[in-house]
RODO-2510 file (C-alpha; in nm, 4 decimals, decimal comma):
residues 626
     n   res          X          Y          Z
     1     m     6,1773     6,1784   -11,2461
     2     a     6,3917     5,9506   -11,0291
     3     l     6,3478     6,0167   -10,6575
     4     l     6,6551     5,8318   -10,5435
     5     q     6,9030     5,5808   -10,6832
     6     i     7,0574     5,3908   -10,3974
     7     s     7,3880     5,2047   -10,4130
     8     e     7,6334     5,0928   -10,1482
     9     p     7,9627     5,2891   -10,1293
    10     g     8,2023     5,1599   -10,3928
    11     l     7,9366     4,9476   -10,5615
    12     s     7,8242     5,1872   -10,8330
    13     t     7,8484     5,0055   -11,1633
    14     a     8,0147     5,1157   -11,4784
    15     p     7,7961     5,1491   -11,7879
    16     h     7,6764     4,8102   -11,9224
    17     e     7,8257     4,6303   -11,6182
    18     h     7,5855     4,4141   -11,4198
    19     r     7,6731     4,3055   -11,0681
    20     l     7,5353     3,9756   -10,9450
    21     a     7,3135     4,0273   -10,6417
    22     a     7,0383     3,8234   -10,4824
    23     g     6,7498     3,8479   -10,2394
    24     i     6,7140     3,5780    -9,9747
    25     d     6,3967     3,4929    -9,7892
    26     l     6,5417     3,3102    -9,4884
    27     g     6,2244     3,1388    -9,3759
    28     t     6,1248     2,9295    -9,0766
    29     t     5,9957     2,6364    -9,2830
    30     n     6,1372     2,7060    -9,6305
    31     s     6,3890     2,9502    -9,7751
    32     l     6,4268     3,0916   -10,1256
    33     i     6,6828     3,2905   -10,3186
    34     a     6,5973     3,5161   -10,6131
    35     s     6,7812     3,7483   -10,8479
    36     v     6,7077     4,0005   -11,1207
    37     v     6,7871     3,8284   -11,4495
    38     s     6,7335     4,0049   -11,7828
    39     g     6,5472     4,2856   -11,6060
    40     a     6,2992     4,0644   -11,4177
    41     a     6,3134     3,9174   -11,0687
    42     s     6,2865     3,5384   -11,0570
    43     v     6,3363     3,2676   -10,7969
    44     l     6,6409     3,0486   -10,8592
    45     s     6,5842     2,6715   -10,8630
    46     d     6,8159     2,3841   -10,7776
    47     t     6,9333     2,1197   -11,0246
    48     q     6,6035     1,9338   -10,9798
    49     n     6,4010     2,2468   -11,0577
    50     r     6,2876     2,2913   -10,6964
    51     r     6,2478     2,6512   -10,5809
    52     l     6,1634     2,5963   -10,2143
    53     f     6,4573     2,4968    -9,9950
    54     p     6,3541     2,3384    -9,6619
    55     s     6,5155     2,5323    -9,3745
    56     v     6,6441     2,2121    -9,2176
    57     v     6,9983     2,1108    -9,1206
    58     r     7,1089     1,7661    -9,0044
    59     f     7,4368     1,7242    -8,8155
    60     l     7,6309     1,4017    -8,8723
    61     e     7,8618     1,2127    -8,6379
    62     d     8,1653     1,2728    -8,8614
    63     g     8,1158     1,6501    -8,8385
    64     g     7,9466     1,6826    -9,1762
    65     t     7,6025     1,8246    -9,2453
    66     e     7,3023     1,7689    -9,4671
    67     t     7,0745     2,0568    -9,5614
    68     g     6,7424     2,1108    -9,7319
    69     h     6,5547     1,8172    -9,8807
    70     a     6,8216     1,5644    -9,7766
    71     a     6,7998     1,6768    -9,4135
    72     l     6,4200     1,6909    -9,4202
    73     s     6,4017     1,3232    -9,5143
    74     s     6,5963     1,2375    -9,1961
    75     q     6,3576     1,4004    -8,9492
    76     h     6,1786     1,0769    -8,8630
    77     h     6,4805     0,8554    -8,7909
    78     d     6,7261     1,1180    -8,6588
    79     a     6,5073     1,3857    -8,4994
    80     p     6,7540     1,4957    -8,2228
    81     n     7,0170     1,5931    -8,4823
    82     t     6,7855     1,7282    -8,7529
    83     i     6,7125     2,0925    -8,6774
    84     a     6,4092     2,2626    -8,8306
    85     s     6,2498     2,6019    -8,7542
    86     a     6,5795     2,7363    -8,6155
    87     k     6,4695     3,0864    -8,7173
    88     r     6,2469     3,0874    -8,4097
    89     l     6,5567     3,0457    -8,1932
    90     m     6,7635     3,3278    -8,3480
    91     g     6,8688     3,5720    -8,0764
    92     r     6,6406     3,4040    -7,8204
    93     t     6,7130     3,2850    -7,4676
    94     l     6,5447     2,9857    -7,3090
    95     n     6,3178     3,2238    -7,1150
    96     d     6,2154     3,3985    -7,4388
    97     l     6,0887     3,0713    -7,5840
    98     n     5,8337     3,0048    -7,3087
    99     g     5,6737     2,6659    -7,3777
   100     l     5,8199     2,6197    -7,7273
   101     a     6,1261     2,4335    -7,5985
   102     t     5,9226     2,1421    -7,4650
   103     s     5,7585     2,0791    -7,8027
   104     l     6,0853     2,0471    -7,9960
   105     p     6,2380     1,7052    -8,0732
   106     y     6,5917     1,8271    -8,0092
   107     q     6,7522     1,9387    -7,6834
   108     l     6,8015     2,3099    -7,6162
   109     i     7,0886     2,4259    -7,3974
   110     d     7,0583     2,7509    -7,2070
   111     a     7,3475     2,9794    -7,2966
   112     p     7,4175     3,3506    -7,2363
   113     g     7,2042     3,5582    -7,4726
   114     m     7,0913     3,2787    -7,7062
   115     v     7,0078     2,9120    -7,6742
   116     k     7,2129     2,6380    -7,8346
   117     i     7,1066     2,2999    -7,9668
   118     r     7,2760     1,9810    -7,8516
   119     t     7,3652     1,7578    -8,1470
   120     i     7,5871     1,4576    -8,2132
   121     a     7,8404     1,7029    -8,3593
   122     g     7,8416     1,9254    -8,0482
   123     d     7,6349     2,2204    -7,9276
   124     k     7,5289     2,4396    -8,2190
   125     s     7,4059     2,7971    -8,2262
   126     p     7,0993     2,8917    -8,4366
   127     v     7,3397     3,1293    -8,6120
   128     e     7,5508     2,8347    -8,7291
   129     i     7,2385     2,6510    -8,8484
   130     a     7,1207     2,9556    -9,0437
   131     a     7,4710     2,9893    -9,1923
   132     e     7,4505     2,6332    -9,3304
   133     i     7,1214     2,7209    -9,5034
   134     l     7,2583     3,0483    -9,6401
   135     t     7,5732     2,8753    -9,7689
   136     t     7,3674     2,6279    -9,9704
   137     l     7,1525     2,9071   -10,1127
   138     k     7,4640     3,1064   -10,2019
   139     n     7,6073     2,8067   -10,3880
   140     r     7,2778     2,7619   -10,5740
   141     a     7,2771     3,1271   -10,6838
   142     e     7,6410     3,1350   -10,7933
   143     a     7,5988     2,8145   -10,9926
   144     s     7,2818     2,9498   -11,1546
   145     l     7,4118     3,3013   -11,2255
   146     g     7,7616     3,1943   -11,3274
   147     g     7,9715     3,3957   -11,0837
   148     p     8,0187     3,5166   -10,7254
   149     l     7,7551     3,7365   -10,5631
   150     t     7,8415     4,1007   -10,5019
   151     g     7,5966     4,1116   -10,2120
   152     v     7,2578     4,0043   -10,0864
   153     v     6,9494     4,1476    -9,9241
   154     i     6,8149     3,9166    -9,6540
   155     t     6,4592     3,9550    -9,5325
   156     v     6,3595     3,9369    -9,1665
   157     p     6,0222     3,9560    -8,9925
   158     a     5,9277     4,3169    -8,9285
   159     y     5,8954     4,2346    -8,5598
   160     f     6,2501     4,0964    -8,5282
   161     d     6,4317     4,2843    -8,2534
   162     d     6,7938     4,3981    -8,2565
   163     a     6,9319     4,0669    -8,1294
   164     q     6,7498     3,8684    -8,3968
   165     r     6,8618     4,1051    -8,6729
   166     q     7,2238     4,0946    -8,5596
   167     a     7,2093     3,7143    -8,5422
   168     t     7,0873     3,7101    -8,9031
   169     r     7,3756     3,9317    -9,0123
   170     d     7,6276     3,7088    -8,8335
   171     a     7,4841     3,3999    -9,0021
   172     a     7,5351     3,5668    -9,3398
   173     r     7,8896     3,6589    -9,2426
   174     l     7,9629     3,2957    -9,1567
   175     a     7,8236     3,1950    -9,4957
   176     g     8,0615     3,4344    -9,6716
   177     l     7,7894     3,6742    -9,7831
   178     q     7,8028     4,0529    -9,7922
   179     v     7,4721     4,1828    -9,6604
   180     l     7,3686     4,4949    -9,8481
   181     r     7,0635     4,5337    -9,6279
   182     l     6,8257     4,3550    -9,3945
   183     l     6,4751     4,4152    -9,5276
   184     n     6,1480     4,3632    -9,3443
   185     e     5,9508     4,0815    -9,5061
   186     p     5,6231     4,2741    -9,5534
   187     t     5,8167     4,5610    -9,7086
   188     a     5,9836     4,3195    -9,9507
   189     a     5,6406     4,1926   -10,0529
   190     a     5,5234     4,5493   -10,1121
   191     i     5,8244     4,6129   -10,3355
   192     a     5,7410     4,3075   -10,5452
   193     y     5,3757     4,4088   -10,5784
   194     g     5,4407     4,7800   -10,6158
   195     l     5,6930     4,7447   -10,8947
   196     d     5,5553     4,4416   -11,0758
   197     q     5,1878     4,5322   -11,0447
   198     a     5,2126     4,9148   -11,0544
   199     i     5,0003     4,9395   -10,7383
   200     q     4,9288     5,2773   -10,5773
   201     g     4,7474     5,3501   -10,2519
   202     t     4,7437     5,2320    -9,8900
   203     y     4,7903     4,8593    -9,8451
   204     a     4,8011     4,6058    -9,5649
   205     i     5,0664     4,3343    -9,5981
   206     y     4,9423     4,0299    -9,4064
   207     d     5,2434     3,7975    -9,3720
   208     l     5,1891     3,4593    -9,2060
   209     g     5,4940     3,2405    -9,2553
   210     g     5,6029     2,9148    -9,1018
   211     g     5,7119     3,0647    -8,7717
   212     t     5,6344     3,4362    -8,7655
   213     f     5,3479     3,6755    -8,8317
   214     d     5,3792     4,0367    -8,9452
   215     i     5,1258     4,2968    -9,0458
   216     s     5,2454     4,6192    -9,2061
   217     i     5,0510     4,9169    -9,3340
   218     l     5,2221     5,0841    -9,6292
   219     r     5,1510     5,3775    -9,8551
   220     l     5,2715     5,3343   -10,2136
   221     s     5,2797     5,6450   -10,4289
   222     q     5,4886     5,7490   -10,7280
   223     g     5,7845     5,5285   -10,6430
   224     v     5,7801     5,6019   -10,2666
   225     f     5,7281     5,3065   -10,0310
   226     e     5,6358     5,4490    -9,6912
   227     v     5,5754     5,2092    -9,4027
   228     l     5,3135     5,3698    -9,1789
   229     s     5,3111     5,1040    -8,9076
   230     t     5,4032     4,7480    -8,8338
   231     h     5,2991     4,4931    -8,5746
   232     g     5,3132     4,1192    -8,5353
   233     d     5,4152     3,8156    -8,3389
   234     a     5,7601     3,6603    -8,3794
   235     a     5,6331     3,3343    -8,2251
   236     l     5,3256     3,2673    -8,4386
   237     g     5,3139     3,0929    -8,7744
   238     g     5,2133     2,7888    -8,9731
   239     d     5,4121     2,5640    -8,7372
   240     d     5,1676     2,6527    -8,4595
   241     f     4,8721     2,5438    -8,6733
   242     d     5,0551     2,2129    -8,7280
   243     r     5,0944     2,1708    -8,3524
   244     r     4,7231     2,2312    -8,2935
   245     i     4,6437     1,9448    -8,5318
   246     a     4,9129     1,7258    -8,3715
   247     d     4,7611     1,7949    -8,0278
   248     w     4,4169     1,7044    -8,1625
   249     i     4,5505     1,3747    -8,2991
   250     s     4,7092     1,2983    -7,9603
   251     q     4,3789     1,3645    -7,7852
   252     q     4,2056     1,1096    -8,0093
   253     c     4,4417     0,8339    -7,8897
   254     p     4,5263     0,9219    -7,5252
   255     s     4,6567     0,5739    -7,4444
   256     a     4,9385     0,5909    -7,7016
   257     n     5,2918     0,6156    -7,5629
   258     l     5,4601     0,8645    -7,7959
   259     s     5,8342     0,8463    -7,8591
   260     i     6,0417     1,1307    -8,0043
   261     s     6,0126     0,9819    -8,3534
   262     d     5,6344     0,9427    -8,3000
   263     r     5,6057     1,3138    -8,2207
   264     q     5,7935     1,3951    -8,5388
   265     q     5,5574     1,1688    -8,7306
   266     l     5,2670     1,3444    -8,5648
   267     l     5,3894     1,6864    -8,6799
   268     h     5,4630     1,5547    -9,0287
   269     h     5,1120     1,4147    -9,0743
   270     a     4,9590     1,7221    -8,9096
   271     k     5,1329     1,9436    -9,1652
   272     n     5,0149     1,7194    -9,4490
   273     a     4,6570     1,7347    -9,3161
   274     k     4,6718     2,1134    -9,2935
   275     e     4,7878     2,1416    -9,6538
   276     y     4,5318     1,8810    -9,7660
   277     l     4,2503     2,0893    -9,6147
   278     s     4,3494     2,3829    -9,8352
   279     d     4,1973     2,1942   -10,1305
   280     t     3,9460     1,9516    -9,9759
   281     d     3,6915     1,9455    -9,6937
   282     i     3,8253     1,6350    -9,5172
   283     a     4,1834     1,5184    -9,4638
   284     p     4,2591     1,1500    -9,3952
   285     i     4,5282     1,0838    -9,1329
   286     a     4,6786     0,7338    -9,1288
   287     f     5,0102     0,6124    -8,9863
   288     e     5,1578     0,3655    -8,7391
   289     l     5,3305     0,4536    -8,4112
   290     s     5,6515     0,2878    -8,2988
   291     d     5,4589     0,0716    -8,0499
   292     g     5,2449    -0,0689    -8,3326
   293     t     4,9396     0,1481    -8,2671
   294     n     4,7587     0,2324    -8,5904
   295     i     4,6227     0,5856    -8,6199
   296     r     4,3229     0,6142    -8,8515
   297     l     4,1457     0,9507    -8,8328
   298     q     3,9691     1,2101    -9,0450
   299     l     4,0015     1,5847    -8,9843
   300     d     3,7409     1,8130    -9,1391
   301     r     3,7736     2,1831    -9,2045
   302     a     3,5241     2,2818    -8,9348
   303     t     3,7250     2,1004    -8,6668
   304     f     4,0533     2,2462    -8,7904
   305     w     3,9109     2,5961    -8,7871
   306     r     3,7753     2,5444    -8,4349
   307     i     4,1033     2,4198    -8,2854
   308     s     4,3106     2,6929    -8,4562
   309     n     4,0680     2,9843    -8,4156
   310     e     4,2657     3,1361    -8,1276
   311     l     4,5774     3,1566    -8,3492
   312     l     4,3803     3,3321    -8,6224
   313     n     4,2415     3,5813    -8,3717
   314     r     4,5941     3,6648    -8,2582
   315     t     4,6795     3,7727    -8,6130
   316     l     4,3677     3,9919    -8,6316
   317     k     4,4511     4,1488    -8,2948
   318     s     4,7907     4,2556    -8,4322
   319     t     4,6184     4,3809    -8,7481
   320     r     4,3876     4,6057    -8,5459
   321     q     4,6858     4,7440    -8,3542
   322     a     4,8764     4,8200    -8,6752
   323     l     4,5751     5,0111    -8,8088
   324     r     4,5478     5,2097    -8,4847
   325     d     4,9184     5,2929    -8,4980
   326     a     4,8757     5,4180    -8,8551
   327     k     4,5655     5,6165    -8,7474
   328     l     4,3574     5,4347    -9,0079
   329     t     4,0543     5,2064    -9,0191
   330     n     4,0025     4,8995    -9,2321
   331     q     3,7902     5,1155    -9,4634
   332     d     4,0984     5,3266    -9,5446
   333     i     4,2847     5,0270    -9,6872
   334     d     4,2870     5,0022   -10,0666
   335     g     4,3970     4,6405   -10,0724
   336     v     4,5428     4,3508    -9,8781
   337     v     4,8433     4,1478    -9,9909
   338     l     4,8833     3,7928    -9,8597
   339     v     5,2374     3,6730    -9,7978
   340     g     5,3660     3,3411    -9,6654
   341     g     5,2696     2,9834    -9,7396
   342     a     5,0411     2,9664    -9,4349
   343     t     4,8038     3,2180    -9,5983
   344     r     4,6912     2,9377    -9,8300
   345     m     4,4647     2,8126    -9,5499
   346     p     4,1070     2,8933    -9,6629
   347     h     3,9859     3,0143    -9,3224
   348     i     4,2780     3,2605    -9,3087
   349     r     4,1792     3,4039    -9,6459
   350     e     3,8117     3,4182    -9,5493
   351     a     3,8876     3,5923    -9,2190
   352     v     4,1150     3,8504    -9,3850
   353     a     3,8563     3,9178    -9,6570
   354     t     3,5830     3,9614    -9,3937
   355     f     3,7976     4,1872    -9,1758
   356     f     3,8908     4,4255    -9,4581
   357     g     3,5686     4,3889    -9,6552
   358     r     3,7468     4,2914    -9,9765
   359     p     3,9169     3,9809   -10,1185
   360     p     4,2943     3,9821   -10,0665
   361     l     4,5421     4,0035   -10,3537
   362     t     4,7017     3,6734   -10,4480
   363     n     4,8504     3,7641   -10,7885
   364     l     5,2001     3,6567   -10,6861
   365     d     5,3008     3,3273   -10,5284
   366     p     5,2823     3,3919   -10,1504
   367     d     5,5878     3,1693   -10,1002
   368     a     5,7983     3,3637   -10,3503
   369     v     5,6846     3,7250   -10,3189
   370     v     5,9233     3,8156   -10,0333
   371     a     6,2289     3,6755   -10,2139
   372     l     6,1278     3,8575   -10,5342
   373     g     6,1029     4,1912   -10,3536
   374     a     6,4378     4,1326   -10,1837
   375     a     6,5956     4,0561   -10,5218
   376     i     6,4687     4,3848   -10,6659
   377     q     6,6094     4,5746   -10,3670
   378     a     6,9430     4,3872   -10,3908
   379     n     6,9708     4,4739   -10,7589
   380     v     6,9323     4,8429   -10,6787
   381     l     7,1725     4,8394   -10,3816
   382     a     7,4357     4,6600   -10,5892
   383     g     7,4341     4,9596   -10,8223
   384     n     7,2487     4,8073   -11,1174
   385     r     7,0211     5,0576   -11,2822
   386     g     6,6856     4,9126   -11,3741
   387     d     6,3523     5,0379   -11,4932
   388     h     6,2542     5,1584   -11,1473
   389     d     6,3945     5,4318   -10,9249
   390     w     6,2253     5,4467   -10,5888
   391     l     6,2579     5,5484   -10,2277
   392     l     6,1982     5,3047    -9,9434
   393     l     6,0912     5,4451    -9,6059
   394     d     6,0826     5,1595    -9,3541
   395     v     6,0138     5,1807    -8,9810
   396     n     6,1527     5,0361    -8,6587
   397     p     5,9117     4,7857    -8,5026
   398     l     5,9843     4,8486    -8,1332
   399     s     6,0596     5,1554    -7,9218
   400     l     6,4141     5,2196    -7,8022
   401     g     6,5188     5,4036    -7,4887
   402     i     6,7421     5,4015    -7,1822
   403     e     6,6997     5,3166    -6,8166
   404     t     6,6373     5,6015    -6,5741
   405     m     6,6187     5,6059    -6,1952
   406     g     6,3620     5,3758    -6,0414
   407     g     6,4003     5,1065    -6,3063
   408     l     6,1979     5,3044    -6,5611
   409     v     6,2453     5,3254    -6,9373
   410     e     6,2667     5,6634    -7,1056
   411     k     6,1768     5,6093    -7,4711
   412     i     6,3901     5,8076    -7,7149
   413     i     6,2901     5,6569    -8,0505
   414     p     5,9233     5,5506    -8,0564
   415     r     5,8213     5,2474    -8,2559
   416     n     5,7073     5,2957    -8,6159
   417     s     5,9589     5,5783    -8,6665
   418     s     6,0855     5,6001    -9,0262
   419     l     6,4348     5,4660    -9,0904
   420     p     6,7113     5,5643    -9,0963
   421     i     6,6709     5,7853    -8,7903
   422     a     6,8732     5,9558    -8,5168
   423     m     6,7085     6,1067    -8,2078
   424     a     6,8601     6,2583    -7,8945
   425     q     6,7489     6,3472    -7,5465
   426     e     6,9271     6,5205    -7,2585
   427     f     6,9730     6,3695    -6,9137
   428     t     7,1517     6,4808    -6,5983
   429     t     7,3303     6,3432    -6,2935
   430     f     7,1551     6,2142    -5,9821
   431     r     7,4188     6,2807    -5,7133
   432     d     7,6519     6,5684    -5,6276
   433     g     7,9999     6,5125    -5,7661
   434     q     7,8920     6,2296    -5,9948
   435     t     8,1663     6,1752    -6,2565
   436     a     8,0291     5,8783    -6,4512
   437     m     7,6961     5,7646    -6,5881
   438     s     7,5925     5,4113    -6,6841
   439     i     7,3839     5,3995    -7,0029
   440     h     7,1521     5,0981    -7,0295
   441     i     6,9795     5,0652    -7,3684
   442     l     6,6451     4,8851    -7,3831
   443     q     6,3917     4,7826    -7,6454
   444     g     6,0202     4,7431    -7,5902
   445     e     5,6926     4,9162    -7,5184
   446     r     5,6648     4,8626    -7,1422
   447     e     5,7466     5,1233    -6,8805
   448     l     5,9618     4,9083    -6,6515
   449     v     6,3131     4,7900    -6,7330
   450     s     6,2237     4,4400    -6,6185
   451     d     5,9533     4,4194    -6,8872
   452     c     6,1751     4,5295    -7,1770
   453     r     6,4651     4,3625    -7,3551
   454     s     6,8149     4,4704    -7,2582
   455     l     7,0307     4,5433    -7,5624
   456     a     7,3572     4,6841    -7,4265
   457     r     7,5288     4,8843    -7,1502
   458     f     7,8193     5,1242    -7,1539
   459     t     7,9568     5,3963    -6,9239
   460     l     8,0323     5,7616    -6,9888
   461     h     8,3374     5,8514    -6,7758
   462     g     8,4990     6,1894    -6,7140
   463     i     8,1893     6,3967    -6,6306
   464     p     8,3038     6,7156    -6,4475
   465     a     8,2122     6,7038    -6,0793
   466     m     7,9035     6,9233    -6,0387
   467     n     7,5983     6,9541    -5,8242
   468     a     7,3286     6,6967    -5,8955
   469     g     7,1246     6,8050    -6,1957
   470     a     7,3829     7,0517    -6,3281
   471     a     7,5491     6,8260    -6,5883
   472     r     7,3939     6,8020    -6,9334
   473     i     7,4404     6,4629    -7,0998
   474     r     7,2955     6,4203    -7,4467
   475     v     7,2212     6,0585    -7,5413
   476     t     7,1762     5,9967    -7,9152
   477     l     7,0271     5,6786    -8,0585
   478     q     7,0758     5,6112    -8,4291
   479     i     6,9134     5,3287    -8,6298
   480     d     7,0395     5,2467    -8,9765
   481     t     6,8386     5,1087    -9,2689
   482     d     6,8907     4,7528    -9,1427
   483     g     6,7258     4,8389    -8,8116
   484     l     7,0597     4,8103    -8,6277
   485     l     7,1394     5,0530    -8,3491
   486     s     7,4313     5,2668    -8,2379
   487     v     7,4332     5,4890    -7,9276
   488     s     7,6469     5,7828    -7,8155
   489     a     7,6515     5,9906    -7,4972
   490     r     7,8136     6,3356    -7,4712
   491     e     7,8549     6,5705    -7,1735
   492     l     7,7872     6,9093    -7,3335
   493     t     7,9987     7,1232    -7,0979
   494     s     8,3262     6,9316    -7,1284
   495     g     8,2716     6,7568    -7,4605
   496     i     8,3493     6,4175    -7,3062
   497     e     8,1914     6,1508    -7,5265
   498     s     8,1443     5,7741    -7,5392
   499     a     7,9747     5,5590    -7,8015
   500     i     7,8820     5,2005    -7,8732
   501     t     7,7508     5,0062    -8,1689
   502     v     7,4874     4,7834    -8,0178
   503     k     7,5710     4,4233    -8,0914
   504     p     7,3648     4,2024    -7,8642
   505     s     7,5624     3,9449    -7,6693
   506     y     7,4090     3,6088    -7,7467
   507     g     7,7016     3,3739    -7,7140
   508     l     7,8960     3,4467    -8,0351
   509     d     8,1648     3,7122    -8,0068
   510     d     8,3963     3,8268    -8,2852
   511     a     8,6629     3,5738    -8,1844
   512     q     8,4171     3,2865    -8,2050
   513     i     8,2860     3,4033    -8,5405
   514     a     8,6449     3,4345    -8,6669
   515     r     8,7151     3,0818    -8,5404
   516     m     8,4106     2,9426    -8,7208
   517     l     8,5093     3,1249    -9,0394
   518     t     8,8582     2,9731    -9,0124
   519     e     8,7085     2,6286    -8,9577
   520     a     8,4872     2,6760    -9,2618
   521     q     8,7903     2,7749    -9,4708
   522     n     8,9930     2,4817    -9,3361
   523     k     8,7124     2,2448    -9,4296
   524     a     8,6933     2,3798    -9,7841
   525     g     8,9274     2,1039    -9,9070
   526     d     8,7233     1,8349    -9,7325
   527     d     8,4054     1,9815    -9,8782
   528     m     8,5522     1,9759   -10,2294
   529     r     8,6648     1,6130   -10,1893
   530     m     8,3184     1,5172   -10,0657
   531     r     8,1621     1,6894   -10,3660
   532     m     8,3968     1,5012   -10,6032
   533     l     8,3104     1,1742   -10,4281
   534     r     7,9358     1,2340   -10,4617
   535     e     7,9739     1,3236   -10,8302
   536     t     8,1853     1,0111   -10,8953
   537     q     7,9301     0,7927   -10,7152
   538     v     7,6500     0,9406   -10,9263
   539     d     7,8442     0,8699   -11,2473
   540     a     7,9116     0,5135   -11,1337
   541     r     7,5446     0,4503   -11,0609
   542     r     7,4488     0,5882   -11,4017
   543     l     7,6980     0,3481   -11,5643
   544     l     7,5502     0,0563   -11,3694
   545     d     7,1950     0,1501   -11,4692
   546     a     7,2875     0,1843   -11,8372
   547     t     7,4740    -0,1479   -11,8368
   548     e     7,1870    -0,3275   -11,6629
   549     a     6,9382    -0,1926   -11,9193
   550     a     7,1600    -0,3031   -12,2102
   551     l     7,2029    -0,6516   -12,0632
   552     a     6,8293    -0,6868   -12,0119
   553     q     6,7667    -0,5995   -12,3759
   554     d     7,0511    -0,7782   -12,5609
   555     g     7,2636    -0,9675   -12,3110
   556     k     7,1286    -1,3165   -12,3802
   557     t     7,1362    -1,2809   -12,7572
   558     l     7,4746    -1,1077   -12,8039
   559     l     7,6877    -1,2541   -12,5207
   560     n     7,7899    -1,6068   -12,4319
   561     p     7,7614    -1,7159   -12,0643
   562     a     8,1311    -1,6525   -11,9929
   563     e     8,1178    -1,2986   -12,1342
   564     l     7,7958    -1,2231   -11,9479
   565     n     7,9467    -1,3520   -11,6239
   566     a     8,2587    -1,1360   -11,6689
   567     i     8,0484    -0,8212   -11,7091
   568     r     7,8348    -0,9158   -11,4083
   569     q     8,1473    -0,9576   -11,1954
   570     c     8,2683    -0,6087   -11,2937
   571     m     7,9273    -0,4666   -11,2044
   572     h     7,9277    -0,6394   -10,8638
   573     h     8,2758    -0,5044   -10,7950
   574     l     8,1656    -0,1503   -10,8799
   575     v     7,8656    -0,1831   -10,6436
   576     d     8,0997    -0,2997   -10,3661
   577     v     8,3292     0,0004   -10,4203
   578     i     8,0317     0,2422   -10,4123
   579     e     7,9236     0,1010   -10,0779
   580     t     8,2755     0,0927    -9,9281
   581     e     8,4102     0,3982    -9,7489
   582     g     8,7761     0,4934    -9,7558
   583     v     9,0210     0,7732    -9,8235
   584     n     9,0936     0,6433   -10,1743
   585     q     8,7329     0,5773   -10,2680
   586     i     8,7270     0,8324   -10,5505
   587     e     9,0214     0,6693   -10,7303
   588     a     8,8834     0,3209   -10,6607
   589     l     8,5493     0,4246   -10,8098
   590     r     8,7177     0,5609   -11,1208
   591     q     8,9207     0,2423   -11,1672
   592     a     8,6180     0,0146   -11,1136
   593     s     8,4124     0,2236   -11,3565
   594     e     8,6890     0,2100   -11,6157
   595     t     8,7153    -0,1696   -11,5730
   596     l     8,3425    -0,2023   -11,6369
   597     n     8,3699     0,0263   -11,9409
   598     q     8,6481    -0,1886   -12,0894
   599     a     8,4557    -0,5086   -12,0156
   600     t     8,1527    -0,3810   -12,2088
   601     q     8,3340    -0,2340   -12,5112
   602     e     8,2907    -0,5470   -12,7268
   603     f     7,9290    -0,5791   -12,6129
   604     a     7,8646    -0,2161   -12,7116
   605     a     8,0150    -0,2761   -13,0579
   606     r     7,7985    -0,5834   -13,1110
   607     r     7,4861    -0,3883   -13,0077
   608     m     7,5753    -0,1158   -13,2577
   609     n     7,6237    -0,3677   -13,5408
   610     h     7,3040    -0,5483   -13,4453
   611     a     7,1076    -0,2211   -13,4530
   612     i     7,2481    -0,1309   -13,7972
   613     q     7,1731    -0,4744   -13,9388
   614     h     6,8197    -0,4597   -13,8042
   615     a     6,7692    -0,1172   -13,9633
   616     l     6,8979    -0,2370   -14,3037
   617     t     6,7092    -0,5674   -14,3166
   618     g     6,4685    -0,5809   -14,6136
   619     k     6,5895    -0,2479   -14,7593
   620     s     6,7185    -0,2196   -15,1227
   621     l     7,0008     0,0074   -15,2317
   622     e     6,7542     0,2148   -15,4314
   623     h     6,5364     0,2561   -15,1199
   624     l     6,8339     0,3621   -14,9075
   625     a     6,9425     0,6133   -15,1737
   626     l     6,6086     0,7827   -15,1473
***
């Protein structure tokens, strides 16, 4: 029997109609997009059959951008304008980042609510960077699926707070995507395992990605996915293991004077060494610094484990807390699911197996499992009926409350409460005749306001003048399935009410988002022209390659020197046009390509005749008839 069939309002499908929806794993290091095709969830690849999309954006002087693999290749020579790991900056202030800012190759600018990154194209918000990544993934999906997406489910770390979740939604809005739901990454992994593997029982989802760590305890039973608890660290991931190796390399050559590009090289080779040690016991490290210093080192597994042991212990500390919150022990866990590319590190797998007393599940690709689960959820929310009907009970990762006298926090919704949820609590006035009350909403587990994160403030006006303590003000906090919050306050005697949808202020208001959307629309023509130019350049290069190959094979035998020279001149002209920038470059490329085509027509005919003659040589009519 179906427990629940969920669909967004107005998105219920007609019989036999399939709406195109996708799940997006917006990762720190890599991102993926997946969709349910022919009843099965699968990750969508690019034109070169690559599934992983590097979460990297490079800003160019002319205002353009490069994303993914193209941007990643520019990290060494243009580090200040090539932004990686922007997910760690989403919804974060400079104070939130602690020491992370000093280790980044690009310059962070302190701004109200959320940092910005200084680039050659101006100061950019992490929201804008995420939007560039999401736009590319959207284009990949629509090209692969053959039509526009109805909506998407985007995954976020379970420990993302309200500001980070809202920043993710705004990035999707900039990319022109309708977000059906924000889904916690461990929960997405459980969906993929629960539906594809028919798993039942209580499971730990250990999710160590490029920049974040989450641990969730879930109970899967008869189509119900109930999150019992979640914990984690939004500033811990595979990137930190890379930095430990980079620091170790630096310590081996203390006299080296490292430039910005050297530090990028260091991180690049550290990452390669980390991945190398997943398959071998010793990783060679060899490269040259900008000052000519040659680095020649070997890193063994034992050393790597020693220098990164503190990071591993931080993940186990969160795991113990999640078990305590769920009122369980490691013996109560039926299985452990590994999620995230960083879980490929052997000492991570060994430590998790030792902690839980059983080998972890690795049936599904840890890089892809989150995107697959998000795709399954997106398919359901878009209104497509599949083979599975199920109910998802997620939880909020952090407690929510309001400020009371003395700078204290009164928690109204405790962490690990099932979503969606609405809870209320009554408060009263502090002074005689008080006619207004300021409501300050906070998120966190500490008792003092100064130790928690401020989300929003609003004021309830019009309270009847009464003696202190006589008024009854009910404050209601409501969290939707995305983990986003709305708050209302009502004076029960008079019925006076005020409400707010909590949208954290991090430097992008609605006007700014509207402006960026307008800019994106205005640039649509430029983007199309750039796409046409790139396609024309590719065609021209293919023509050059084919002509060069033909000349190498038959040019000397089928062409006289004058004819050969004429073709060579046309080829040189086409190369010059490819390398020359200008507003009419597309038309110039087409004309130069056509000139080369005309110049080689006679050559092509001779090659055809030569091939036929060669095939017929020595053959009789009787033989050909057979």
